[in-house]
ROBAMAR-143332 format. One record per residue: x, y, z of N, C-alpha, C in turn. Coordinates in Angstrom, 1 decimal, always signed. Example, Ala and Ser with C-alpha at 12.3 -4.5 7.8 and 13.67 -1.06 7.14 Angstrom:
+13.2 | -5.7 | +7.8 | +12.3 | -4.5 | +7.8 | +13.2 | -3.3 | +7.8
+12.8 | -2.2 | +7.1 | +13.7 | -1.1 | +7.1 | +12.9 | +0.0 | +7.9
! end
This chain:
+6.6 | +196.0 | +43.0 | +5.9 | +194.9 | +43.0 | +5.6 | +194.3 | +44.4
+6.3 | +194.8 | +45.5 | +6.1 | +194.4 | +46.7 | +4.9 | +195.1 | +47.1
+4.7 | +196.3 | +46.9 | +3.5 | +197.3 | +47.1 | +2.2 | +196.6 | +46.6
+2.4 | +196.3 | +45.5 | +1.0 | +195.6 | +44.8 | +0.6 | +194.2 | +45.6
+1.6 | +193.4 | +45.7 | +1.3 | +192.3 | +46.4 | +0.7 | +192.5 | +48.0
+1.3 | +193.5 | +48.7 | +0.8 | +193.7 | +50.0 | -0.6 | +194.3 | +49.8
-0.7 | +195.2 | +49.0 | -2.3 | +195.9 | +48.8 | -3.2 | +194.9 | +48.2
-2.7 | +193.8 | +47.7 | -3.7 | +192.8 | +47.2 | -4.0 | +192.0 | +48.3
-2.9 | +191.7 | +49.1 | -3.1 | +190.7 | +50.2 | -4.0 | +191.5 | +51.4
-3.9 | +192.8 | +51.6 | -4.5 | +193.5 | +52.5 | -6.2 | +193.4 | +52.0
-6.3 | +193.7 | +50.7 | -7.8 | +193.9 | +50.3 | -8.2 | +192.3 | +50.4
-7.7 | +191.4 | +50.1 | -8.2 | +189.9 | +50.3 | -8.3 | +189.7 | +51.6
-7.6 | +190.0 | +52.6 | -8.0 | +189.8 | +54.1 | -9.1 | +190.7 | +54.4
-9.2 | +191.8 | +54.1 | -10.4 | +192.6 | +54.3 | -11.8 | +192.0 | +53.9
-11.8 | +191.4 | +52.7 | -12.9 | +191.0 | +52.2 | -13.3 | +189.5 | +52.7
-12.3 | +188.8 | +53.1 | -12.6 | +187.4 | +54.0 | -13.0 | +187.8 | +55.3
-12.6 | +188.9 | +56.0 | -13.2 | +189.1 | +57.3 | -14.5 | +189.8 | +57.3
-14.8 | +190.5 | +56.1 | -16.2 | +191.2 | +56.0 | -17.0 | +190.1 | +55.6
-16.6 | +189.1 | +54.8 | -17.6 | +187.9 | +54.4 | -17.7 | +187.0 | +55.5
-16.9 | +186.7 | +56.5 | -17.3 | +186.0 | +57.8 | -18.2 | +186.7 | +58.7
-18.2 | +188.1 | +58.8 | -19.0 | +188.8 | +59.6 | -20.3 | +189.1 | +59.2
-20.6 | +189.1 | +57.8 | -21.8 | +189.5 | +57.3 | -23.1 | +188.6 | +57.8
-22.9 | +187.2 | +57.5 | -23.9 | +186.4 | +58.0 | -24.5 | +186.8 | +59.6
-23.2 | +186.9 | +60.5 | -23.8 | +187.1 | +61.9 | -24.0 | +188.5 | +62.1
-23.9 | +189.4 | +61.2 | -24.3 | +190.7 | +61.5 | -25.9 | +190.9 | +60.9
-26.1 | +190.0 | +59.8 | -27.4 | +190.0 | +59.2 | -28.5 | +189.4 | +59.9
-28.2 | +188.4 | +60.8 | -29.2 | +187.8 | +61.8 | -29.2 | +188.6 | +63.1
-28.0 | +189.4 | +63.5 | -28.4 | +190.0 | +64.7 | -29.1 | +191.3 | +64.7
-29.7 | +191.9 | +63.7 | -30.6 | +192.9 | +63.5 | -32.0 | +192.4 | +62.9
-32.9 | +192.9 | +63.9 | -34.3 | +192.5 | +63.5 | -34.7 | +193.5 | +62.1
-35.3 | +193.0 | +61.0 | -35.7 | +193.8 | +59.7 | -37.0 | +193.8 | +59.8
-37.9 | +194.6 | +60.1 | -39.2 | +194.6 | +59.9 | -40.1 | +194.0 | +61.2
-41.2 | +193.8 | +61.0 | -41.9 | +193.3 | +61.9 | -41.7 | +191.8 | +62.5
-42.3 | +191.4 | +63.6 | -42.0 | +190.2 | +64.3 | -42.9 | +189.2 | +63.8
-42.2 | +188.1 | +63.2 | -42.8 | +187.1 | +62.4 | -43.6 | +186.0 | +63.3
-43.2 | +185.7 | +64.6 | -44.1 | +185.1 | +65.5 | -45.1 | +185.8 | +66.2
-46.3 | +185.2 | +66.2 | -47.5 | +185.7 | +66.8 | -47.5 | +185.3 | +68.2
-48.1 | +186.2 | +68.9 | -48.2 | +186.2 | +70.5 | -49.6 | +185.4 | +70.8
-49.2 | +184.5 | +71.5 | -50.4 | +183.5 | +71.8 | -51.6 | +184.2 | +72.3
-51.4 | +185.3 | +73.1 | -52.9 | +185.8 | +73.7 | -53.5 | +186.7 | +72.8
-52.9 | +187.0 | +71.4 | -53.7 | +187.7 | +70.4 | -54.4 | +186.6 | +69.8
-53.8 | +185.4 | +69.6 | -54.4 | +184.5 | +68.6 | -55.8 | +184.0 | +69.5
-55.7 | +183.8 | +70.8 | -56.9 | +183.2 | +71.4 | -58.1 | +184.4 | +71.6
-57.5 | +185.5 | +71.4 | -58.6 | +186.5 | +71.5 | -59.6 | +186.6 | +70.5
-58.6 | +186.3 | +69.1 | -59.5 | +186.4 | +67.9 | -60.6 | +185.5 | +67.6
-60.8 | +184.4 | +68.2 | -61.7 | +183.4 | +67.9 | -61.2 | +182.4 | +67.1
-61.6 | +181.1 | +67.3 | -61.4 | +180.1 | +66.1 | -62.0 | +180.4 | +65.0
-61.4 | +180.0 | +63.6 | -62.3 | +180.1 | +62.3 | -63.2 | +178.9 | +62.1
-64.3 | +179.3 | +61.7 | -65.2 | +178.4 | +61.3 | -65.7 | +178.1 | +60.0
-65.4 | +176.9 | +59.3 | -65.5 | +176.7 | +57.9 | -66.9 | +176.3 | +57.6
-67.7 | +176.8 | +56.5 | -68.9 | +176.3 | +56.2 | -69.2 | +176.3 | +54.6
-69.7 | +175.1 | +54.2 | -69.9 | +175.1 | +52.8 | -71.3 | +175.5 | +52.4
-71.1 | +176.4 | +51.6 | -72.5 | +176.8 | +50.8 | -72.8 | +176.0 | +49.6
-73.9 | +175.6 | +49.5 | -74.5 | +174.8 | +48.4 | -75.6 | +175.6 | +47.6
-75.4 | +175.9 | +46.4 | -76.7 | +176.4 | +45.7 | -77.7 | +175.5 | +44.9
-78.7 | +175.4 | +45.4 | -79.7 | +174.5 | +44.5 | -80.5 | +175.0 | +43.7
-80.4 | +176.3 | +43.5 | -81.1 | +177.0 | +42.4 | -80.8 | +176.9 | +40.8
-81.3 | +177.4 | +40.2 | -81.1 | +177.5 | +38.6 | -80.2 | +178.6 | +38.3
-80.0 | +179.5 | +39.0 | -79.4 | +180.9 | +38.6 | -78.0 | +181.0 | +39.7
-77.1 | +181.8 | +39.4 | -75.9 | +182.2 | +40.3 | -76.5 | +182.9 | +41.4
-76.1 | +182.8 | +42.7 | -76.5 | +183.7 | +43.7 | -75.2 | +184.2 | +44.4
-75.2 | +185.3 | +44.8 | -74.2 | +186.2 | +45.2 | -74.4 | +186.4 | +46.8
-73.3 | +186.2 | +47.7 | -73.3 | +186.1 | +49.0 | -72.4 | +187.3 | +49.5
-72.6 | +188.2 | +50.4 | -71.8 | +189.0 | +50.8 | -71.4 | +188.9 | +52.5
-69.9 | +189.0 | +52.6 | -69.6 | +188.5 | +54.2 | -68.4 | +189.7 | +54.3
-68.5 | +190.3 | +55.3 | -67.5 | +191.5 | +55.6 | -66.9 | +192.2 | +54.4
-68.1 | +192.7 | +53.7 | -67.7 | +193.4 | +52.4 | -67.1 | +192.7 | +51.2
-66.9 | +191.5 | +51.3 | -66.5 | +190.6 | +50.2 | -67.7 | +189.8 | +49.7
-67.8 | +190.0 | +48.0 | -68.7 | +189.2 | +47.6 | -68.4 | +188.1 | +46.8
-69.1 | +186.9 | +47.4 | -69.0 | +185.5 | +46.6 | -70.0 | +185.0 | +45.7
-69.6 | +184.7 | +44.5 | -70.8 | +184.1 | +43.6 | -70.8 | +182.5 | +43.8
-71.9 | +182.1 | +44.0 | -72.0 | +180.4 | +44.1 | -72.9 | +180.4 | +42.7
-72.1 | +179.3 | +41.8 | -72.9 | +179.0 | +40.6 | -73.8 | +178.0 | +40.8
-74.8 | +177.6 | +39.9 | -76.1 | +176.8 | +40.1 | -75.6 | +175.4 | +40.3
-76.0 | +174.8 | +41.4 | -75.6 | +173.3 | +41.8 | -74.2 | +173.2 | +42.1
-73.5 | +174.1 | +42.5 | -72.2 | +174.2 | +43.0 | -72.1 | +174.6 | +44.4
-70.8 | +174.3 | +45.0 | -70.8 | +174.7 | +46.3 | -69.3 | +175.7 | +46.5
-69.6 | +176.3 | +47.5 | -68.3 | +177.3 | +47.9 | -68.1 | +177.2 | +49.5
-66.7 | +176.9 | +49.8 | -66.4 | +176.9 | +51.2 | -66.1 | +178.3 | +51.6
-66.5 | +178.8 | +52.7 | -66.2 | +179.9 | +53.2 | -65.8 | +179.8 | +54.8
-65.0 | +181.0 | +55.0 | -64.4 | +180.8 | +56.6 | -64.9 | +182.1 | +57.2
-65.3 | +182.0 | +58.3 | -65.6 | +183.3 | +59.2 | -65.4 | +183.0 | +60.6
-65.5 | +184.1 | +61.4 | -65.3 | +184.0 | +62.9 | -66.9 | +183.9 | +63.4
-66.8 | +183.4 | +64.5 | -68.3 | +183.4 | +65.2 | -69.0 | +184.7 | +65.3
-70.2 | +184.7 | +64.8 | -71.0 | +186.0 | +64.9 | -71.0 | +186.6 | +63.4
-70.1 | +186.3 | +62.7 | -70.1 | +186.9 | +61.3 | -71.2 | +186.6 | +60.6
-71.8 | +187.6 | +59.9 | -73.0 | +187.3 | +59.2 | -72.8 | +187.3 | +57.7
-73.6 | +186.4 | +57.1 | -73.4 | +186.2 | +55.8 | -74.8 | +186.8 | +55.0
-74.8 | +187.6 | +54.1 | -76.0 | +188.4 | +53.6 | -76.1 | +187.8 | +52.2
-77.5 | +187.7 | +51.8 | -78.0 | +187.7 | +50.3 | -77.6 | +189.0 | +49.6
-76.6 | +188.8 | +48.3 | -76.4 | +190.0 | +47.7 | -77.3 | +190.2 | +46.4
-78.0 | +188.9 | +46.1 | -79.0 | +188.8 | +45.0 | -80.2 | +188.1 | +45.7
-81.3 | +188.7 | +45.2 | -82.6 | +188.2 | +45.7 | -82.9 | +186.8 | +45.2
-83.5 | +185.8 | +46.0 | -83.6 | +184.4 | +45.7 | -84.9 | +183.7 | +46.1
-85.1 | +182.6 | +46.1 | -86.3 | +182.1 | +46.7 | -86.4 | +182.0 | +48.2
-87.4 | +182.9 | +48.6 | -87.5 | +183.1 | +50.1 | -86.7 | +183.9 | +50.6
-85.9 | +184.8 | +50.1 | -85.0 | +185.8 | +50.7 | -84.9 | +186.9 | +49.7
-84.7 | +188.2 | +50.2 | -84.4 | +189.4 | +49.5 | -83.0 | +190.0 | +49.5
-82.4 | +190.7 | +48.7 | -81.2 | +191.2 | +48.7 | -80.8 | +192.0 | +50.0
-79.8 | +191.8 | +50.7 | -79.4 | +192.3 | +51.9 | -80.0 | +191.6 | +53.1
-80.7 | +190.6 | +53.3 | -81.3 | +190.0 | +54.2 | -80.1 | +188.8 | +54.8
-80.0 | +188.6 | +56.0 | -78.9 | +188.0 | +56.6 | -79.7 | +186.5 | +56.2
-78.6 | +185.8 | +55.7 | -78.9 | +184.3 | +55.4 | -78.7 | +183.5 | +56.7
-77.4 | +183.7 | +57.3 | -77.1 | +182.8 | +58.3 | -75.9 | +183.6 | +59.1
-75.6 | +183.4 | +60.3 | -74.4 | +183.7 | +61.1 | -73.6 | +182.7 | +61.6
-72.2 | +182.8 | +61.4 | -71.4 | +181.6 | +61.8 | -71.6 | +181.6 | +63.4
-71.6 | +180.2 | +63.7 | -71.6 | +179.6 | +65.0 | -70.7 | +178.6 | +65.0
-70.1 | +178.3 | +66.3 | -69.2 | +177.3 | +66.4 | -69.9 | +175.9 | +66.1
-71.1 | +175.7 | +66.3 | -71.7 | +174.3 | +66.0 | -71.8 | +174.3 | +64.5
-71.5 | +175.2 | +63.6 | -71.8 | +175.0 | +62.1 | -70.4 | +174.6 | +61.7
-69.5 | +174.5 | +62.4 | -68.0 | +174.1 | +61.6 | -68.1 | +172.8 | +61.0
-67.9 | +172.7 | +59.5 | -67.8 | +171.6 | +58.8 | -69.0 | +171.5 | +58.1
-70.2 | +172.1 | +58.7 | -71.6 | +171.9 | +58.0 | -71.7 | +172.5 | +56.5
-73.0 | +172.1 | +56.0 | -73.2 | +172.7 | +54.6 | -74.3 | +173.3 | +54.7
-74.6 | +174.5 | +54.2 | -75.8 | +175.4 | +54.0 | -76.2 | +175.4 | +52.8
-77.8 | +174.9 | +52.4 | -78.0 | +174.8 | +51.2 | -79.2 | +175.8 | +51.0
-79.2 | +176.6 | +49.7 | -80.3 | +177.5 | +49.4 | -80.5 | +177.7 | +48.1
-81.8 | +178.2 | +47.7 | -82.1 | +178.3 | +46.3 | -81.7 | +179.8 | +45.9
! end
């Protein structure tokens, strides 16, 4: 009986010590990538520019930017975000432009502006 009590007490003590050390050990080791960004890399990427695109036409229009296609429904608007110099192309022909034509390029002065097209 004395052996069982000693074994039980030793096991309990081991689990208590392991439980106390586990949170400290988990926070001491870095698991994966760094979560904080370096300020120098953020400044080099350029600020994002947000533009609202409005379709005045009667048919849906497709826009393409950086390989991503966006569909703007008739008389609806869509908000897109890009970096300075990023081009937005027409992915469907419209009134006054052809498929593949550059509709506009993001510029810092356009931030918050609305671009309307047919």
